[in-house]
C-alpha positions as CSV (number, residue, x, y, z in Angstrom):
1,X,214.9,249.6,63.2
2,X,211.6,251.0,64.2
3,X,209.7,250.0,67.3
4,X,206.7,248.8,65.3
5,X,208.6,246.0,63.7
6,X,209.9,244.5,66.9
7,X,206.8,242.7,68.3
8,X,207.3,240.8,71.6
9,X,205.3,237.5,71.9
10,X,202.8,237.3,74.8
11,X,202.2,234.1,76.7
12,X,198.6,233.2,77.8
13,X,198.3,232.9,81.6
14,X,195.4,231.1,83.3
15,X,192.7,233.3,84.6
16,X,192.7,233.0,88.4
17,X,189.2,234.2,88.7
18,X,187.9,231.7,86.3
19,X,189.8,228.9,88.0
20,X,188.4,229.9,91.4
21,X,184.9,229.9,90.0
22,X,185.2,226.4,88.6
23,X,186.6,225.1,91.8
24,X,183.8,226.6,93.8
25,X,181.2,225.1,91.4
26,X,182.8,221.6,91.8
27,X,182.9,221.9,95.5
28,X,179.3,223.0,95.7
29,X,178.2,220.1,93.5
30,X,180.2,217.6,95.6
31,X,178.6,219.0,98.8
32,X,175.2,218.7,97.3
33,X,175.9,215.0,96.2
34,X,177.1,214.1,99.7
35,X,174.1,215.7,101.3
36,X,171.8,213.9,98.9
37,X,173.4,210.5,99.3
38,X,173.9,210.7,103.1
39,X,170.3,209.5,104.0
40,X,170.7,206.6,101.5
41,X,173.9,205.3,103.0
42,X,172.4,202.9,105.6
43,X,170.1,201.4,102.9
44,X,173.0,200.9,100.5
45,X,175.0,199.4,103.3
46,X,172.1,197.0,104.2
47,X,171.7,196.0,100.6
48,X,175.4,195.3,100.2
49,X,175.4,193.3,103.4
50,X,172.3,191.3,102.3
51,X,173.8,190.6,99.0
52,X,177.1,189.4,100.5
53,X,175.3,187.3,103.2
54,X,173.2,185.4,100.6
55,X,174.8,181.9,100.1
56,X,175.7,181.1,96.6
57,X,174.4,177.6,95.6
58,X,176.0,175.9,92.6
59,X,173.6,174.1,90.3
60,X,174.7,170.6,89.8
61,X,174.0,169.3,86.3
62,X,171.7,166.2,86.2
63,X,173.2,162.9,85.4
64,X,172.6,161.6,82.0
65,X,170.1,158.7,82.2
66,X,171.3,155.7,80.1
67,X,168.8,154.6,77.5
68,X,166.8,151.4,78.3
69,X,168.2,148.1,76.9
70,X,166.6,146.9,73.7
71,X,163.6,144.5,74.1
72,X,164.1,141.1,72.6
73,X,160.7,140.2,71.1
74,X,160.4,136.5,70.5
75,X,158.1,135.0,67.9
76,X,154.9,133.5,69.3
77,X,154.8,129.7,68.8
78,X,151.4,128.5,67.8
79,X,150.3,125.4,69.9
80,X,150.0,122.2,68.1
81,X,146.5,121.0,67.3
82,X,145.7,117.8,69.0
83,X,144.1,115.1,66.8
84,X,140.4,114.7,67.4
85,X,139.6,111.2,68.6
86,X,136.2,109.7,68.7
87,X,135.0,107.8,71.7
88,X,134.3,104.1,71.0
89,X,130.9,103.2,72.3
90,X,131.1,100.5,74.9
91,X,128.8,97.5,74.6
92,X,126.6,96.9,77.6
93,X,127.5,94.0,79.8
94,X,125.6,90.8,79.3
95,X,123.8,89.5,82.3
96,X,124.6,86.0,83.4
97,X,122.1,83.2,82.7
98,X,119.3,83.0,85.2
99,X,119.1,79.8,87.2
100,X,116.1,78.5,89.1
101,X,115.9,78.2,92.8
102,X,115.1,75.0,94.6
103,X,111.6,73.8,93.6
104,X,111.1,77.2,91.8
105,X,109.5,78.6,95.0
106,X,111.4,82.0,94.7
107,X,111.0,84.1,91.5
108,X,114.2,84.6,89.5
109,X,115.2,88.3,89.0
110,X,114.4,89.6,85.5
111,X,117.4,90.1,83.2
112,X,117.8,91.1,79.6
113,X,117.5,88.2,77.3
114,X,120.7,87.1,75.6
115,X,120.3,85.7,72.1
116,X,122.3,82.7,71.2
117,X,124.0,82.5,67.7
118,X,121.5,81.4,65.2
119,X,121.2,81.4,61.4
120,X,117.5,82.0,61.5
121,X,116.1,85.6,61.3
122,X,112.8,87.0,62.6
123,X,111.6,87.5,59.1
124,X,111.4,83.8,58.5
125,X,109.2,83.2,61.5
126,X,111.5,80.6,63.0
127,X,112.2,80.9,66.8
128,X,115.6,81.9,67.9
129,X,117.8,80.4,70.7
130,X,117.9,82.6,73.8
131,X,118.4,82.5,77.6
132,X,115.3,84.2,79.1
133,X,114.4,85.4,82.5
134,X,111.3,83.9,83.9
135,X,108.9,84.0,86.8
136,X,108.2,80.6,88.3
137,X,105.2,79.5,90.4
138,X,105.8,77.4,93.5
139,X,106.8,73.9,92.4
140,X,104.4,71.1,93.5
141,X,105.9,67.8,94.3
142,X,104.1,64.9,92.7
143,X,102.4,62.6,95.2
144,X,103.6,59.5,93.6
145,X,107.2,60.7,93.6
146,X,106.8,61.9,97.2
147,X,105.6,58.5,98.3
148,X,108.4,56.8,96.4
149,X,111.0,59.3,97.6
150,X,112.0,60.2,94.1
151,X,114.4,63.1,93.3
152,X,116.1,64.6,90.3
153,X,116.6,67.5,87.9
154,X,114.8,67.9,84.5
155,X,116.2,70.1,81.7
156,X,113.3,71.4,79.7
157,X,113.3,73.2,76.3
158,X,110.5,75.7,76.3
159,X,109.1,77.6,73.3
160,X,108.2,81.1,74.4
161,X,106.0,83.4,72.2
162,X,106.3,87.2,71.7
163,X,104.3,87.8,74.9
164,X,106.4,85.6,77.1
165,X,103.9,82.8,77.3
166,X,105.1,79.2,77.0
167,X,103.7,77.5,73.9
168,X,105.5,74.2,73.9
169,X,107.7,72.2,76.3
170,X,110.0,69.3,75.5
171,X,112.4,67.3,77.8
172,X,115.9,67.9,76.7
173,X,117.5,66.0,79.6
174,X,115.5,63.6,81.7
175,X,115.7,63.3,85.5
176,X,115.5,59.5,85.2
177,X,112.0,59.5,86.5
178,X,109.1,59.8,84.1
179,X,106.8,61.1,86.8
180,X,109.1,64.0,87.5
181,X,109.7,64.8,83.8
182,X,105.9,64.9,83.2
183,X,105.1,67.0,86.3
184,X,107.9,69.6,85.4
185,X,106.7,70.0,81.8
186,X,103.0,70.5,82.9
187,X,103.8,73.0,85.6
188,X,106.1,75.1,83.4
189,X,103.6,75.1,80.5
190,X,100.7,76.2,82.7
191,X,102.1,78.5,85.3
192,X,105.4,80.0,84.3
193,X,105.9,83.3,82.5
194,X,109.0,84.5,80.6
195,X,110.6,87.7,79.4
196,X,110.2,87.6,75.6
197,X,113.3,87.7,73.4
198,X,113.9,90.8,71.3
199,X,115.7,91.2,67.9
200,X,116.3,94.7,66.5
201,X,113.9,96.2,69.0
202,X,111.0,93.7,68.2
203,X,109.9,90.8,70.4
204,X,110.2,87.4,68.8
205,X,109.6,83.7,69.6
206,X,112.5,81.9,71.2
207,X,113.5,78.6,72.6
208,X,114.8,78.7,76.2
209,X,116.4,76.0,78.4
210,X,115.0,75.7,81.9
211,X,116.2,73.4,84.7
212,X,113.6,72.1,87.2
213,X,114.9,70.4,90.3
214,X,112.9,68.1,92.6
215,X,114.5,67.7,96.1
216,X,113.0,66.1,99.2
217,X,115.2,68.2,101.4
218,X,113.5,71.4,100.3
219,X,110.0,70.3,101.4
């Protein structure tokens, strides 16, 4: 066998020069990195310390607010309409009948005339029955009655016209003494004045009853 046919395999061995170069380059880069980072070491340490010293606060989730209760809306009740009532007009009070004072020396206060029930109306011209206020003159005592000490009361029925003037006088109830009856009729007819009666806002003629008293104790 020739020497050319017997080839011996060769194993690759690492190049020591190349390995040394790579190691030197790594060491040089590491040295440069250390030199570069050395001035920044305190700052990095301070930042790490500040980060670790900062307290960690946990965010508590807000409580869920319950929804408001439903509002119960009630139906508005309409107020009841009160029935309208009309005021009943009141009738004015009727003044009491006017009475004469003793001897007619003090005038009677004027009052509204009160008509008595009568079937006659003003359109017929007939006088009505009424109680009339009057103004009396001082009553004169007849001399004959004074000498005879006569006393008594006369009830006269007087016809009064629309102006309140007596037109006619009759004796309805005698005093029992003719001299007193005649004197009372003359004095009422000549000197007394009356408040005329009114019907539907118009003055009318009316009959009025007037008492005239003669008393010696009032002289």
